[in-house]
N, C-alpha and C positions, 0 to 999 in steps of 0.2 A: 599553885597547881601541882598535883602529885604525879610523879613519873612512874610509868608502868612498863613492863615487858609483856607483850601480848601475842601468844603465850610463849613459854620457854622455847618450844620447838616449832614455831612458825617459820616461814621462809624469810621474812624481813622483820628484824627485831629493832624497831625504832623506839626511842624513848618519847612517847607521846601520851596525851591524856586519853582515857577511854571514852569512846562515844557511847551515848546512852541510846540503845536500840533494843529491839525485841531479842535479837540473838544474844546480846550481852546479858539480858535479864535471865535467859535460860541456861547460862553457863554454870558449871559446878564451881565451888569455891576455889579449887586448886588450879583452875585454868588461867586465872589472872593473878599475876604475882608482881609485887613491887621489886625494884632493883635490890633493895635491902633484903627481902626474903630470898631472892635467888642466890645471892652471894654470901649468905650466912647459913646455907644448907648445902651440904656436900653433894647430895644427889642432884639437886637442881643446877648447881655450879658445873658439875661434870656434864650434864645434859646440854647446858648452854655451850660449853666448849665443843662437845660432839657435833652440835649443829653447824659449826663453822665449816666442817668437812663437807656439808651438803652443797656447798658452792664450788667445789672442785669441778673443773670442766669434765664432761663425760666423753673422754677421748676414746673409749671403746666404741662409741656411736659415730660411725662415719657416714651413714646414709640418712638416718632420720633427722629432720629438722627439729630443734627444740620447740616446745610449746608450753603454754600455761605458766610462763615465768621460770621455766626450768633452766639450769645452767647450760652454757653453750656446749654444743657437740663438736666433733672433730671435723672441721672443714679443711684441714691442712693437707692430709695425706693425698686426697684426690685433687688438690690444687697443685700437684707436682706431676712429674713424669713417671711416677710409680703406680698410680691407681686411677681408674676411671669408674665413676659411680653411674650405673646404668639406670638412672631414675631422675627424670627431668626436674621435678619440683625441688630437688636437693639444692641447697644454697650454693654449694661448691660449684655447680654448673654455671651459676650466675657469675661467680668469680672468674671462672675460666673463659667466659664469654666477654669479660670486661663490663658486665651489665650490673654494676652495683655502685652505690654512692652513699653519702653520709645520711641520707634519709631512708634508704631502702633495705638495709640488711638486717637480718633477724638474729644473728649470732651476737648476743649481748655480753661480750667479754667484759666490757667496762663496768656495767652495773653489778654483775655478780662478784667480780673481784673486789669492788669497793664495799659491797654488802659484807663480804667476808672480812675485809680489813676493819670495817666499823665494829663488827662483832668481836674481833680480836682485841681492838682497842678498849671496848667496854669491859671485856674479861680482864685484861691486864690492869686496868685502872681500879677494879673492884675486888679482885680475888683475895687481896690481903685482908678483907673483912672476914674471911672464913678462918675460923680457929681450927688448928690441927685437931684431929680426932681419930677414932678407930677407922672411920670411913675414909678419912683423908689425912694421912700423916703429913708432916712438914715436907718430907722428901717427895711425896706424891704431888703436893701442891706446887712445889718447885718444878716438877716434871710437867705439870699442866701449863705452867708459865712458859716453859720451853716450847711446848706444842704450839701455844698461841703465837709466840714470836716467830716460830718457823712458818706457820700458816700466814702470818702477816707478810713475811718476806716472800713466800712463794707466790702469793697473790699479786704483790708488786711486780714480781718477775713475769707472771702471766700478762700483766698490763704492758710492760715495756717490750716484751718480745713481739707484741702485735702493734702497739702504737708508738713505740719509742719513748721519748721523755713524757712523764706524767706527773701530776701532783703527788708528792710523798705525804701520806697521811699517817702520822704517828701518835695521834690522840683523837678522842671523840670530838666531833663538830657539833656544837649546840644548835638548837633550832633557831635561835635568834642571831646566829652569826651570818655574816655576809660571805657568800661563797667566793666572791671576787678576790678574797684574801688568799685563795689557794690557786697557785699558778703551776704551770708545768715547770718542773725543775730540769736543769741540764742532765743529759743522760748519765754523765759520770757521777753526779750526785745521787741519782736513782740507784745506780749500781753500788756506790759506796754504802748507801743505806741498807740494801739487801745483804751485802757482805757483813756489815756490822751486826745486823739482826741474826744472821747465821752463826756468827761467832758467839753472841750472847746466848742464843738458844742452845748451842752445843754444850755450854757450861752446865745446863740444867737437865739435859737429856741423857738417857742411857746410851752406852756405846753402840748397842745393837738390840733390836727388838727380837726377842726369842719366845715370849709367852704368846700362845695362840690368841688369847683374848685381847692382846695389844697389837696384833697384826694390822697394818694399815696406819700405824702411828709413826711419827718421825723419830730418828735416832741421831746421835752425833754424826754418824756416817752420812745420813741423809742431808744434814746441814752442810757438811763438807762438799757433798755432791752438787747441791744447789749453788754454793759459793763458786765452785770450780766452773760450772757451766756458765754462770752469768759473767764471770771474768773472761772466759773464752769468747763470749759474744762481744764483750767490751773491747777486746783486742782485735776483733775482726774488722774488715774494711768498711762494712756498712756504718758502724758507729765510730770507728777510730780514724778520724781525719778524712771523712768522706767529703770530697770537694763539692758534691751535689748539695750538701747540707751546710756548707760554710756560711751561707748567708741566712740560715733559718734562725730567726730570733723571736722572742716573745714581744708583747706590745710595749715593753719598756726597753727593748733593744738588747736584752740578754741572749747571748748565744746558747743554743740548746744542744749543739754537738761540738766536740772539741777538735783541736788540731791533732794530727797523728802523733802518737807516742809509741815507737816500736817496743819500748820496754814493757808495754802491757802484755806482750806475748810471754815474757819471762814470768810475770806475775801470775798469769793464767796457768803456765806450766807448773809452777811451784804449788799452786792450789790443787791442781789435779793430782800431782804426786803425793801431796799430803793426804788427800782423800783416799788414794789407793793404799798408802801405807797404813792408815787407820783402819780401813775396811779389812785388809788382809790380816791385821793384828787381832781382829775380833772374829775371824773365821769366814769372812766372805771370800768367795772364789768363783771362777767361771763354772757354770753348771755342767757337770758330767755325771751321767748315771751308768755309763759303761763305755765300751770302745767304739760305738757306732756314732760317727760325727753327725749324721743326719738326725738321729734321735736326740743326741745331746743338745743340739741347737733348737730343734722343734720343741722339746720339753721345757726349755727355758721360759717359754711364754704361756704355758698352761699348767705347769706344776707350781702351784701357788706358793709364794714365799720361800722359794728355793734359795740356796746359798749365794746366788749372784745378785739377788734383789735387795735394794735398799729401802725403797718407799713405793707404795702402791695406793691407788684408790680402789676400794672394794665395791663392786656393783653386782650383788648376787642376783638381782632380778632381771638383769639385761642379758638376753640370750641371742640377740640378733647379730652380734659379732660372728657367731657360728652360722646362724640361719642365712645370712646374706652371702656366705661363702659355700653353701651347700649346693652342689651341682643339681640340675633339674632332674636327673635320672634317679636321684635318691627319693625314698618314700616321702610324699607330701612336701617336697621341696619346690617352692614357687617363686623364690626371690633371690636368685643368684646375681647380686647386684655389685659386689665388690670385685671388680675385674682388674687384675694386674695387667699392665701394658706390655706390648712387645718391646718398648723401650727398655724396661728393666730386665725382661727376659734375656735380651741380647747382651746385657752387661754382666750377667753371672759368668764366672770363669769356668774353664774346664776342670776336670778332676786333677789335671797335671799343673794347675795353677796359672795357666796362660789365658789371656783374653781371646775369645774366639773371633771377635769382629773388630776390625781396625777402623772402620768407617763405612760410608755408604756411597753408592753411585747415584747419579741424579734420579734414577727410577726407583730408588730405595732398595735395590738389591745390595746385599752386604759385601763389603770387601773383607774377605776371610783371611785370618792369620794362618798361613800355611803350616806353621809349626805347632798349632794348637790341637790338630786332629779333628777339628769341627768340620762336618760335612752335612749340609742340609738335604742332599739328594738321596741319602741312604735311608735304610730302615733297619732297626735292631733285629738281628737274627735270633737272639735269645732274650728271654725275660730276665729281669733282675728283681730285687725287692721293691723297686720303685716304679717300674713300667713293664708293659707286656711286650712280647715279641711283635714286631711290626711297627713299633713306635718310631716316629720320624727321627732322623739323625739330628735334627735341631735340638732335641731334648735328651740325647744320648751322651753319656760320658761327661755330664756337667758336674760342677762342684756340689758337695753335700748340701749347702744352704739352699741351692735351687730346689732340691727335692723336698726340703722342709718348708719351703715358702710359696711354691707355685703349683697350682693344679692345671694340668695341660692334657691335651689329647694323647691317649695312650697310657696315661698314668694309672697306677693302682690306687684305689681310694677305698678305705674302710673295708678291707677284705675280711676282717675278723668279725666275730659276734659283737653286737647283735645285728650288724648291718649285712655282713656276708655278701658284699657285692663282688662278683667275679667277672665283670666285664670292664674293659678299659673306659676311661673317660672319653666322651665323644662330643666335641664342641662344634662339629660341622652342623649345618642348618637342620638336616633331617636326622641327625644323630640323637642318641638317648639324652644328651645334655645340651642339645642345640635349641634353636628357637622354634617352638611349636606355633601353629597358625594364630593362636589366641594369646600369645605371650605378651603382646605390647612391648614395653621396654624391659620386661622382667626376664632377661637372659643376658649372658655375658656377651657384650658387644666386641670384646677383644679376642675371644677364644681362650681366655684364661680366667682363673679365679685366684684370689689371695688365699693361700693355705696357712701361712704363718699367722699366729695369734689365735687360731682355732683349736678346739679340743676334740681329739678323736672319739671321745666318749659321748659327744653330743648326739642326741636323737631329736629329729625335727618335731614330731608330735607324738604324744602330748609333751608340752614343754617340761623337761626334766633335767635341771642342772646341766652341767656342773657349774658351781659357783665361779664366776669370773672376776679377775682383777685387771687393772691397767697399771703397767710398770712405768712410773715416772723416772726413776733413777735405778741404774744397775751398774755393775762393775765393768762390763764390756764397754759401755760408753766412756767411762773414765779412762780406760786404757787408750782409747782413740783420742779423747780430749787432750791427754798428756802428750801423746805422740805428735799431734798436730801443733800444739802450742810450742813444744820443745823444738820441733823442726823449724818453725818460724823464728824462734829465738836464737838457736845455736846451730841449725843445720842438722843433717842426718847423723847425729851422734849415736852411740851404741844403744842408749835407752829408747830412742825412736824405733830402731829395728826391733828391740826386745819386745816392746808392748804391742806393736802391730803384729809381730810374729806369734805372740801368745794368742791373739784373736784367730789368726790363720791356723794355728795348730789345733785349736778346739774345733775349727771347721774342717779339719782333715786336709789342709792345703800345705804345700811347701812354703818355706819362708821367702821373704823378699830377696831379690838378687843383691849382692854386695855392690858397693861403688856407686850408688845412686847420688845424683846431685840433689841440692835442696829443692829445685823445681820439680825434678822427677819424683822425689819422695812426696812432695805436696800432692801431686796427681795420684800417687798410690794411696795415700791416706784418704783423700777425698773419695776415691773409688771404694776403699774398704768401708768407709762410713756409709756409702750408698747401699752396699750389700748387707753388711752386718746389722745396720740400724734401720733397714727397710721397714716401712709401715709403722714406725714407732714415733711419728711426728717429729722427726729430725730433718728429713730431706727438705721440707718446705723452708725451715729456718736456716739450714745450712746454705741453701742456694741464695737466700736473701742476704745472710751475713757475709758471704763471699762476693756478693754483687754479681752473681751469675744468673739470677732468675730472669733478667731481661733478655737473655739469650735462650736459656734452656726451657723456661716456662712460657716463652713467646714463640711456640712452634707447634708442630704436629704431634699428636698422640697416635700411636700405631697399634694395630692388632692384626689378626689374620682374617681371611675371608669367611666369615660366619653367615653371610647373607645370601649366598648363591646356592640354588638347588643343585642336587645331583652329585655332591662330593661325598667321599668317604675317607677313611684313614690313609688311603694310598694316593689320593688326588694331589698332584703337584700344585695345582692352582689354589687349593685350600690354604696352603702355607704361605702364599704370597702376601707380603706386607701391604696393608691398606690403611688409609687415614681414617681414624675413628672420630677425631675431633681436632679442629684448629683452635689452639689456645691463644688467648690474648693476654699480654702482660705489658703494662706501661710503667715507667719509672715511678709514678706516684704510688704504685701498688706495693712498693717495698715497705711502706707503713700503711696500716689500716687508717681510714678516716675516723676521726672522733665523731660520734653520732651527733646529728644536728641538735637534737633535744638537749644534749649536754652543753653544747656551745651556748644555747639560749638560756640555760640555767646559770651559767657562769661566763660572764662577758669578758673575763680575763683569760680564758682559754684561747689559744690560737690553733687553727686547723693545720693539719699536716700538709706539706707541699703538694700542690697539684690538685687537691680536692676542693 
């Protein structure tokens, strides 16, 4: 039987025989290629490699459910206390209600990761058939091998961050092989494989991607960043000696999670520091375009391929990251669905670096830090670059990252051309950006929208750019990874302060106070991650790996009162916190269930605890 790839750029490239049907008879000769033909032709080989990227998760897409076999979208941001998706069919809302199981969910992380892994294995096992040429020099072929190894490692990471231990697949599986030979491997073996692949890929890749036609490809720095992140996860309580998983074994009694090893924190710290040093040696730095900390932070996420960014997925056709954050008062804006929560609004610091709210009374009125200057009862006497006079004190004098990340009542929004909006955002029910009578669920249920990750140049209709990317790895994350791991290993030593304070300095905030204990520094770092990395798919996995999701994600999500008639910007009752959603989190939710169809294909797989 002759093996084929059908065709080079299809979604699933399995080595099977061609079926004889009418569609096949109508194909042109170039559409069906043998494996030999693909990997002895430089153009086809590069196209095969490029297709592996098509399985990267669409993390820009936080609202739309995937369809038609598309890669999984981002269910994670709105399954935490930072975001509410105001759209009921969204799968994230099923997660938040606890209404999902191994048969029901539509986010197929498992299949797409293994599709990509299979393609990477095929590529690595066949690319040496390609002779170096003008189209593909020996150096370029080696670089392609590095890309494939990185993508194989990255897709194993996507699997373990959701499911925990998984089968490690480092070669192609033939059609006549029995899948039961492939078992879930202990989590530390999965991590060791990813780390090894990152090291091998790094030897073959450029230190940094600088050519525009290669943007979106991995570099040595991207390999170091993936290595550092997976080692941070391995050191964290969910995987490192978790007593809840001490008895979790496969069908032969092999433990899938290890005993605790505190030394893993030092390993993670060393990896993050190595990534930082390498990145800075090739010119990566925190993004700054000037002296405005709001703009510096805001631009980091829409100025594509800036100096802070290591690795992205490029999604030029997806504009809804902007459309779903466009207030209803903007022309043709009908889907303001990415609603930031009151929970995260309350956690942004003041401009003086102090936390405004220390806790809550039983009626959810805040316990205010008297030293912070925060006062919800006042209104701004004067306008600033970020809000109009009359804006509620709740939003006045906050840290720069708040104004770069959150759209709120009273805020200035797209005041320049071509939008030229010169009225404040108005999220009360009858306000310009509130809920019209026919809106259904297409309005902000919290009274806020996510501003971070959007592009100020976006125009709702007709769809017109700008091209968007999703940042998988950037320097700011590595600073915080290093600080966290080093604090857990050695306590709050000088480097811990240094790298947290570098993040805070870019954000226009004062440094951390001296003399913090290890426990106090841990809380500061976790808070800094919550704000600096907001809406970047970190909060969900941070709360899981710290084993805090059972508390934080098992509670109420709050907004302000956008449902009552008769309010305006001056109405005290409008700003009263109200429950938007009661979230459900059970301990079994720390790991996703393996889909039932996968368990039926491979009887040697064991399901995750509780499912």
